[in-house]
PDB file of N, CA, C and O in Angstrom, chain B, residues numbered from 101:
ATOM      1  N   UNK B 101       0.856  -1.188   0.000  1.00  0.00           N
ATOM      2  CA  UNK B 101       0.000   0.000   0.000  1.00  0.00           C
ATOM      3  C   UNK B 101       0.897   1.245   0.000  1.00  0.00           C
ATOM      4  O   UNK B 101       1.846   1.340   0.778  1.00  0.00           O
ATOM      5  N   UNK B 102       0.586   2.169  -0.864  1.00  0.00           N
ATOM      6  CA  UNK B 102       1.408   3.377  -0.962  1.00  0.00           C
ATOM      7  C   UNK B 102       1.083   4.342   0.174  1.00  0.00           C
ATOM      8  O   UNK B 102       0.099   4.179   0.897  1.00  0.00           O
ATOM      9  N   UNK B 103       1.930   5.339   0.307  1.00  0.00           N
ATOM     10  CA  UNK B 103       1.745   6.349   1.363  1.00  0.00           C
ATOM     11  C   UNK B 103       0.435   7.112   1.145  1.00  0.00           C
ATOM     12  O   UNK B 103      -0.259   7.449   2.104  1.00  0.00           O
ATOM     13  N   UNK B 104       0.107   7.379  -0.106  1.00  0.00           N
ATOM     14  CA  UNK B 104      -1.139   8.094  -0.416  1.00  0.00           C
ATOM     15  C   UNK B 104      -2.352   7.281   0.023  1.00  0.00           C
ATOM     16  O   UNK B 104      -3.298   7.826   0.592  1.00  0.00           O
ATOM     17  N   UNK B 105      -2.324   5.974  -0.243  1.00  0.00           N
ATOM     18  CA  UNK B 105      -3.442   5.118   0.163  1.00  0.00           C
ATOM     19  C   UNK B 105      -3.595   5.090   1.675  1.00  0.00           C
ATOM     20  O   UNK B 105      -4.712   5.073   2.192  1.00  0.00           O
ATOM     21  N   UNK B 106      -2.459   5.083   2.391  1.00  0.00           N
ATOM     22  CA  UNK B 106      -2.532   5.088   3.857  1.00  0.00           C
ATOM     23  C   UNK B 106      -3.189   6.372   4.348  1.00  0.00           C
ATOM     24  O   UNK B 106      -4.037   6.339   5.239  1.00  0.00           O
ATOM     25  N   UNK B 107      -2.795   7.506   3.766  1.00  0.00           N
ATOM     26  CA  UNK B 107      -3.367   8.790   4.182  1.00  0.00           C
ATOM     27  C   UNK B 107      -4.863   8.848   3.905  1.00  0.00           C
ATOM     28  O   UNK B 107      -5.636   9.287   4.756  1.00  0.00           O
ATOM     29  N   UNK B 108      -5.275   8.408   2.721  1.00  0.00           N
ATOM     30  CA  UNK B 108      -6.698   8.497   2.388  1.00  0.00           C
ATOM     31  C   UNK B 108      -7.518   7.517   3.206  1.00  0.00           C
ATOM     32  O   UNK B 108      -8.657   7.821   3.560  1.00  0.00           O
ATOM     33  N   UNK B 109      -6.965   6.336   3.519  1.00  0.00           N
ATOM     34  CA  UNK B 109      -7.735   5.384   4.322  1.00  0.00           C
ATOM     35  C   UNK B 109      -7.912   5.916   5.739  1.00  0.00           C
ATOM     36  O   UNK B 109      -8.972   5.732   6.337  1.00  0.00           O
ATOM     37  N   UNK B 110      -6.883   6.579   6.287  1.00  0.00           N
ATOM     38  CA  UNK B 110      -7.013   7.175   7.619  1.00  0.00           C
ATOM     39  C   UNK B 110      -8.049   8.291   7.593  1.00  0.00           C
ATOM     40  O   UNK B 110      -8.823   8.450   8.537  1.00  0.00           O
ATOM     41  N   UNK B 111      -8.061   9.060   6.516  1.00  0.00           N
ATOM     42  CA  UNK B 111      -9.030  10.149   6.399  1.00  0.00           C
ATOM     43  C   UNK B 111     -10.452   9.592   6.293  1.00  0.00           C
ATOM     44  O   UNK B 111     -11.385  10.134   6.887  1.00  0.00           O
ATOM     45  N   UNK B 112     -10.609   8.506   5.530  1.00  0.00           N
ATOM     46  CA  UNK B 112     -11.931   7.884   5.404  1.00  0.00           C
ATOM     47  C   UNK B 112     -12.419   7.361   6.742  1.00  0.00           C
ATOM     48  O   UNK B 112     -13.599   7.498   7.067  1.00  0.00           O
ATOM     49  N   UNK B 113     -11.525   6.762   7.526  1.00  0.00           N
ATOM     50  CA  UNK B 113     -11.925   6.246   8.833  1.00  0.00           C
ATOM     51  C   UNK B 113     -12.344   7.388   9.746  1.00  0.00           C
ATOM     52  O   UNK B 113     -13.313   7.269  10.495  1.00  0.00           O
ATOM     53  N   UNK B 114     -11.607   8.502   9.679  1.00  0.00           N
ATOM     54  CA  UNK B 114     -11.956   9.652  10.504  1.00  0.00           C
ATOM     55  C   UNK B 114     -13.320  10.209  10.106  1.00  0.00           C
ATOM     56  O   UNK B 114     -14.126  10.551  10.972  1.00  0.00           O
ATOM     57  N   UNK B 115     -13.585  10.305   8.803  1.00  0.00           N
ATOM     58  CA  UNK B 115     -14.881  10.810   8.332  1.00  0.00           C
ATOM     59  C   UNK B 115     -16.006   9.883   8.763  1.00  0.00           C
ATOM     60  O   UNK B 115     -17.082  10.347   9.141  1.00  0.00           O
ATOM     61  N   UNK B 116     -15.767   8.575   8.710  1.00  0.00           N
ATOM     62  CA  UNK B 116     -16.803   7.620   9.100  1.00  0.00           C
ATOM     63  C   UNK B 116     -17.091   7.727  10.591  1.00  0.00           C
ATOM     64  O   UNK B 116     -18.221   7.501  11.022  1.00  0.00           O
ATOM     65  N   UNK B 117     -16.068   8.073  11.388  1.00  0.00           N
ATOM     66  CA  UNK B 117     -16.247   8.168  12.832  1.00  0.00           C
ATOM     67  C   UNK B 117     -16.850   9.506  13.246  1.00  0.00           C
ATOM     68  O   UNK B 117     -17.307   9.653  14.380  1.00  0.00           O
ATOM     69  N   UNK B 118     -16.855  10.475  12.350  1.00  0.00           N
ATOM     70  CA  UNK B 118     -17.377  11.806  12.677  1.00  0.00           C
ATOM     71  C   UNK B 118     -18.903  11.788  12.642  1.00  0.00           C
ATOM     72  O   UNK B 118     -19.492  11.379  11.641  1.00  0.00           O
ATOM     73  N   UNK B 119     -19.548  12.226  13.723  1.00  0.00           N
ATOM     74  CA  UNK B 119     -21.020  12.296  13.681  1.00  0.00           C
ATOM     75  C   UNK B 119     -21.486  13.255  12.593  1.00  0.00           C
ATOM     76  O   UNK B 119     -20.835  14.265  12.325  1.00  0.00           O
ATOM     77  N   UNK B 120     -22.601  12.940  11.977  1.00  0.00           N
ATOM     78  CA  UNK B 120     -23.106  13.747  10.864  1.00  0.00           C
ATOM     79  C   UNK B 120     -23.375  15.183  11.313  1.00  0.00           C
ATOM     80  O   UNK B 120     -23.201  16.114  10.527  1.00  0.00           O
ATOM     81  N   UNK B 121     -23.798  15.378  12.570  1.00  0.00           N
ATOM     82  CA  UNK B 121     -24.121  16.722  13.047  1.00  0.00           C
ATOM     83  C   UNK B 121     -22.887  17.624  13.062  1.00  0.00           C
ATOM     84  O   UNK B 121     -23.013  18.840  12.918  1.00  0.00           O
ATOM     85  N   UNK B 122     -21.695  17.043  13.234  1.00  0.00           N
ATOM     86  CA  UNK B 122     -20.484  17.855  13.319  1.00  0.00           C
ATOM     87  C   UNK B 122     -19.897  18.174  11.954  1.00  0.00           C
ATOM     88  O   UNK B 122     -19.055  19.065  11.836  1.00  0.00           O
ATOM     89  N   UNK B 123     -20.324  17.466  10.933  1.00  0.00           N
ATOM     90  CA  UNK B 123     -19.794  17.734   9.596  1.00  0.00           C
ATOM     91  C   UNK B 123     -20.317  19.074   9.092  1.00  0.00           C
ATOM     92  O   UNK B 123     -21.406  19.518   9.458  1.00  0.00           O
ATOM     93  N   UNK B 124     -19.515  19.700   8.247  1.00  0.00           N
ATOM     94  CA  UNK B 124     -19.910  21.006   7.708  1.00  0.00           C
ATOM     95  C   UNK B 124     -21.125  20.819   6.804  1.00  0.00           C
ATOM     96  O   UNK B 124     -21.075  20.014   5.874  1.00  0.00           O
ATOM     97  N   UNK B 125     -22.207  21.540   7.052  1.00  0.00           N
ATOM     98  CA  UNK B 125     -23.399  21.375   6.205  1.00  0.00           C
ATOM     99  C   UNK B 125     -23.169  21.921   4.803  1.00  0.00           C
ATOM    100  O   UNK B 125     -22.388  22.852   4.603  1.00  0.00           O
ATOM    101  N   UNK B 126     -23.850  21.339   3.854  1.00  0.00           N
ATOM    102  CA  UNK B 126     -23.762  21.820   2.473  1.00  0.00           C
ATOM    103  C   UNK B 126     -24.449  23.181   2.373  1.00  0.00           C
ATOM    104  O   UNK B 126     -25.439  23.439   3.058  1.00  0.00           O
ATOM    105  N   UNK B 127     -23.920  24.034   1.525  1.00  0.00           N
ATOM    106  CA  UNK B 127     -24.538  25.345   1.299  1.00  0.00           C
ATOM    107  C   UNK B 127     -25.756  25.139   0.401  1.00  0.00           C
ATOM    108  O   UNK B 127     -25.679  24.447  -0.614  1.00  0.00           O
ATOM    109  N   UNK B 128     -26.859  25.735   0.777  1.00  0.00           N
ATOM    110  CA  UNK B 128     -28.073  25.610  -0.019  1.00  0.00           C
ATOM    111  C   UNK B 128     -27.951  26.341  -1.336  1.00  0.00           C
ATOM    112  O   UNK B 128     -27.121  27.241  -1.466  1.00  0.00           O
ATOM    113  N   UNK B 129     -28.759  25.976  -2.316  1.00  0.00           N
ATOM    114  CA  UNK B 129     -28.671  26.631  -3.631  1.00  0.00           C
ATOM    115  C   UNK B 129     -28.976  28.120  -3.573  1.00  0.00           C
ATOM    116  O   UNK B 129     -28.423  28.902  -4.347  1.00  0.00           O
ATOM    117  N   UNK B 130     -29.863  28.515  -2.647  1.00  0.00           N
ATOM    118  CA  UNK B 130     -30.205  29.936  -2.551  1.00  0.00           C
ATOM    119  C   UNK B 130     -29.007  30.740  -2.034  1.00  0.00           C
ATOM    120  O   UNK B 130     -28.715  31.821  -2.546  1.00  0.00           O
ATOM    121  N   UNK B 131     -28.317  30.209  -1.019  1.00  0.00           N
ATOM    122  CA  UNK B 131     -27.138  30.898  -0.488  1.00  0.00           C
ATOM    123  C   UNK B 131     -26.036  30.955  -1.533  1.00  0.00           C
ATOM    124  O   UNK B 131     -25.337  31.960  -1.660  1.00  0.00           O
ATOM    125  N   UNK B 132     -25.887  29.860  -2.285  1.00  0.00           N
ATOM    126  CA  UNK B 132     -24.853  29.820  -3.319  1.00  0.00           C
ATOM    127  C   UNK B 132     -25.162  30.856  -4.402  1.00  0.00           C
ATOM    128  O   UNK B 132     -24.263  31.560  -4.861  1.00  0.00           O
ATOM    129  N   UNK B 133     -26.429  30.951  -4.809  1.00  0.00           N
ATOM    130  CA  UNK B 133     -26.829  31.921  -5.832  1.00  0.00           C
ATOM    131  C   UNK B 133     -26.617  33.345  -5.321  1.00  0.00           C
ATOM    132  O   UNK B 133     -26.187  34.221  -6.072  1.00  0.00           O
ATOM    133  N   UNK B 134     -26.921  33.573  -4.040  1.00  0.00           N
ATOM    134  CA  UNK B 134     -26.729  34.906  -3.472  1.00  0.00           C
ATOM    135  C   UNK B 134     -25.240  35.256  -3.450  1.00  0.00           C
ATOM    136  O   UNK B 134     -24.867  36.395  -3.730  1.00  0.00           O
ATOM    137  N   UNK B 135     -24.401  34.293  -3.122  1.00  0.00           N
ATOM    138  CA  UNK B 135     -22.956  34.526  -3.120  1.00  0.00           C
ATOM    139  C   UNK B 135     -22.432  34.856  -4.503  1.00  0.00           C
ATOM    140  O   UNK B 135     -21.587  35.737  -4.662  1.00  0.00           O
ATOM    141  N   UNK B 136     -22.937  34.141  -5.511  1.00  0.00           N
ATOM    142  CA  UNK B 136     -22.525  34.415  -6.892  1.00  0.00           C
ATOM    143  C   UNK B 136     -22.976  35.811  -7.303  1.00  0.00           C
ATOM    144  O   UNK B 136     -22.222  36.548  -7.939  1.00  0.00           O
ATOM    145  N   UNK B 137     -24.206  36.176  -6.941  1.00  0.00           N
ATOM    146  CA  UNK B 137     -24.730  37.501  -7.287  1.00  0.00           C
ATOM    147  C   UNK B 137     -23.904  38.598  -6.630  1.00  0.00           C
ATOM    148  O   UNK B 137     -23.576  39.596  -7.272  1.00  0.00           O
ATOM    149  N   UNK B 138     -23.566  38.422  -5.355  1.00  0.00           N
ATOM    150  CA  UNK B 138     -22.744  39.416  -4.651  1.00  0.00           C
ATOM    151  C   UNK B 138     -21.378  39.531  -5.324  1.00  0.00           C
ATOM    152  O   UNK B 138     -20.855  40.634  -5.484  1.00  0.00           O
ATOM    153  N   UNK B 139     -20.800  38.399  -5.717  1.00  0.00           N
ATOM    154  CA  UNK B 139     -19.508  38.425  -6.402  1.00  0.00           C
ATOM    155  C   UNK B 139     -19.572  39.159  -7.725  1.00  0.00           C
ATOM    156  O   UNK B 139     -18.672  39.930  -8.059  1.00  0.00           O
ATOM    157  N   UNK B 140     -20.639  38.921  -8.481  1.00  0.00           N
ATOM    158  CA  UNK B 140     -20.807  39.604  -9.775  1.00  0.00           C
ATOM    159  C   UNK B 140     -20.967  41.108  -9.564  1.00  0.00           C
ATOM    160  O   UNK B 140     -20.368  41.907 -10.284  1.00  0.00           O
ATOM    161  N   UNK B 141     -21.776  41.490  -8.575  1.00  0.00           N
ATOM    162  CA  UNK B 141     -21.975  42.920  -8.306  1.00  0.00           C
ATOM    163  C   UNK B 141     -20.678  43.589  -7.856  1.00  0.00           C
ATOM    164  O   UNK B 141     -20.361  44.692  -8.302  1.00  0.00           O
ATOM    165  N   UNK B 142     -19.927  42.924  -6.973  1.00  0.00           N
ATOM    166  CA  UNK B 142     -18.653  43.496  -6.528  1.00  0.00           C
ATOM    167  C   UNK B 142     -17.675  43.625  -7.695  1.00  0.00           C
ATOM    168  O   UNK B 142     -16.935  44.605  -7.784  1.00  0.00           O
ATOM    169  N   UNK B 143     -17.672  42.644  -8.578  1.00  0.00           N
ATOM    170  CA  UNK B 143     -16.807  42.711  -9.752  1.00  0.00           C
ATOM    171  C   UNK B 143     -17.186  43.862 -10.664  1.00  0.00           C
ATOM    172  O   UNK B 143     -16.316  44.567 -11.175  1.00  0.00           O
ATOM    173  N   UNK B 144     -18.491  44.056 -10.871  1.00  0.00           N
ATOM    174  CA  UNK B 144     -18.956  45.155 -11.727  1.00  0.00           C
ATOM    175  C   UNK B 144     -18.595  46.507 -11.113  1.00  0.00           C
ATOM    176  O   UNK B 144     -18.168  47.420 -11.819  1.00  0.00           O
ATOM    177  N   UNK B 145     -18.769  46.631  -9.802  1.00  0.00           N
ATOM    178  CA  UNK B 145     -18.418  47.889  -9.126  1.00  0.00           C
ATOM    179  C   UNK B 145     -16.915  48.135  -9.224  1.00  0.00           C
ATOM    180  O   UNK B 145     -16.481  49.265  -9.449  1.00  0.00           O
ATOM    181  N   UNK B 146     -16.126  47.083  -9.057  1.00  0.00           N
ATOM    182  CA  UNK B 146     -14.669  47.241  -9.149  1.00  0.00           C
ATOM    183  C   UNK B 146     -14.264  47.707 -10.544  1.00  0.00           C
ATOM    184  O   UNK B 146     -13.424  48.597 -10.681  1.00  0.00           O
ATOM    185  N   UNK B 147     -14.859  47.111 -11.584  1.00  0.00           N
ATOM    186  CA  UNK B 147     -14.543  47.538 -12.952  1.00  0.00           C
ATOM    187  C   UNK B 147     -14.965  48.987 -13.176  1.00  0.00           C
ATOM    188  O   UNK B 147     -14.237  49.747 -13.815  1.00  0.00           O
ATOM    189  N   UNK B 148     -16.132  49.382 -12.658  1.00  0.00           N
ATOM    190  CA  UNK B 148     -16.592  50.765 -12.818  1.00  0.00           C
ATOM    191  C   UNK B 148     -15.617  51.732 -12.149  1.00  0.00           C
ATOM    192  O   UNK B 148     -15.298  52.780 -12.710  1.00  0.00           O
ATOM    193  N   UNK B 149     -15.143  51.382 -10.955  1.00  0.00           N
ATOM    194  CA  UNK B 149     -14.185  52.243 -10.246  1.00  0.00           C
ATOM    195  C   UNK B 149     -12.884  52.352 -11.036  1.00  0.00           C
ATOM    196  O   UNK B 149     -12.322  53.441 -11.157  1.00  0.00           O
ATOM    197  N   UNK B 150     -12.402  51.235 -11.573  1.00  0.00           N
ATOM    198  CA  UNK B 150     -11.164  51.252 -12.364  1.00  0.00           C
ATOM    199  C   UNK B 150     -11.326  52.148 -13.592  1.00  0.00           C
ATOM    200  O   UNK B 150     -10.432  52.931 -13.913  1.00  0.00           O
ATOM    201  N   UNK B 151     -12.462  52.036 -14.276  1.00  0.00           N
ATOM    202  CA  UNK B 151     -12.702  52.846 -15.479  1.00  0.00           C
ATOM    203  C   UNK B 151     -12.790  54.326 -15.125  1.00  0.00           C
ATOM    204  O   UNK B 151     -12.197  55.163 -15.806  1.00  0.00           O
ATOM    205  N   UNK B 152     -13.531  54.657 -14.058  1.00  0.00           N
ATOM    206  CA  UNK B 152     -13.672  56.058 -13.649  1.00  0.00           C
ATOM    207  C   UNK B 152     -12.318  56.636 -13.250  1.00  0.00           C
ATOM    208  O   UNK B 152     -11.993  57.762 -13.627  1.00  0.00           O
ATOM    209  N   UNK B 153     -11.526  55.880 -12.492  1.00  0.00           N
ATOM    210  CA  UNK B 153     -10.199  56.369 -12.110  1.00  0.00           C
ATOM    211  C   UNK B 153      -9.301  56.532 -13.331  1.00  0.00           C
ATOM    212  O   UNK B 153      -8.534  57.492 -13.418  1.00  0.00           O
ATOM    213  N   UNK B 154      -9.393  55.601 -14.269  1.00  0.00           N
ATOM    214  CA  UNK B 154      -8.600  55.711 -15.494  1.00  0.00           C
ATOM    215  C   UNK B 154      -8.946  56.958 -16.282  1.00  0.00           C
ATOM    216  O   UNK B 154      -8.056  57.659 -16.763  1.00  0.00           O
ATOM    217  N   UNK B 155     -10.243  57.239 -16.417  1.00  0.00           N
ATOM    218  CA  UNK B 155     -10.677  58.447 -17.135  1.00  0.00           C
ATOM    219  C   UNK B 155     -10.219  59.701 -16.398  1.00  0.00           C
ATOM    220  O   UNK B 155      -9.773  60.664 -17.022  1.00  0.00           O
ATOM    221  N   UNK B 156     -10.330  59.689 -15.058  1.00  0.00           N
ATOM    222  CA  UNK B 156      -9.911  60.857 -14.274  1.00  0.00           C
ATOM    223  C   UNK B 156      -8.416  61.112 -14.431  1.00  0.00           C
ATOM    224  O   UNK B 156      -8.002  62.260 -14.588  1.00  0.00           O
ATOM    225  N   UNK B 157      -7.606  60.066 -14.393  1.00  0.00           N
ATOM    226  CA  UNK B 157      -6.157  60.232 -14.558  1.00  0.00           C
ATOM    227  C   UNK B 157      -5.839  60.706 -15.967  1.00  0.00           C
ATOM    228  O   UNK B 157      -4.964  61.552 -16.153  1.00  0.00           O
ATOM    229  N   UNK B 158      -6.537  60.172 -16.960  1.00  0.00           N
ATOM    230  CA  UNK B 158      -6.312  60.558 -18.349  1.00  0.00           C
ATOM    231  C   UNK B 158      -6.602  62.051 -18.547  1.00  0.00           C
ATOM    232  O   UNK B 158      -5.829  62.764 -19.187  1.00  0.00           O
ATOM    233  N   UNK B 159      -7.733  62.514 -17.986  1.00  0.00           N
ATOM    234  CA  UNK B 159      -8.077  63.937 -18.112  1.00  0.00           C
ATOM    235  C   UNK B 159      -7.073  64.802 -17.366  1.00  0.00           C
ATOM    236  O   UNK B 159      -6.719  65.889 -17.822  1.00  0.00           O
ATOM    237  N   UNK B 160      -6.613  64.311 -16.208  1.00  0.00           N
ATOM    238  CA  UNK B 160      -5.673  65.086 -15.399  1.00  0.00           C
ATOM    239  C   UNK B 160      -4.328  65.217 -16.115  1.00  0.00           C
ATOM    240  O   UNK B 160      -3.674  66.256 -16.021  1.00  0.00           O
ATOM    241  N   UNK B 161      -3.913  64.168 -16.827  1.00  0.00           N
ATOM    242  CA  UNK B 161      -2.628  64.200 -17.525  1.00  0.00           C
ATOM    243  C   UNK B 161      -2.687  64.992 -18.831  1.00  0.00           C
ATOM    244  O   UNK B 161      -1.664  65.518 -19.269  1.00  0.00           O
ATOM    245  N   UNK B 162      -3.850  65.089 -19.457  1.00  0.00           N
ATOM    246  CA  UNK B 162      -3.911  65.763 -20.757  1.00  0.00           C
ATOM    247  C   UNK B 162      -4.311  67.219 -20.635  1.00  0.00           C
ATOM    248  O   UNK B 162      -4.406  67.920 -21.642  1.00  0.00           O
TER     249      UNK B 162
END
């Protein structure tokens, strides 16, 4: 048995011994969708700020 197999078998035994209540719960689809939406909005705001700052610097230099 390789070292990798030993590590994964120990991890599997630990997971099997862990009560289900202590395991990290899965994120619901609604929370996941909200997280994606927040990420998209933050990305759009960041791009808008970069563009506005770029235009301001361009006008200031010219």
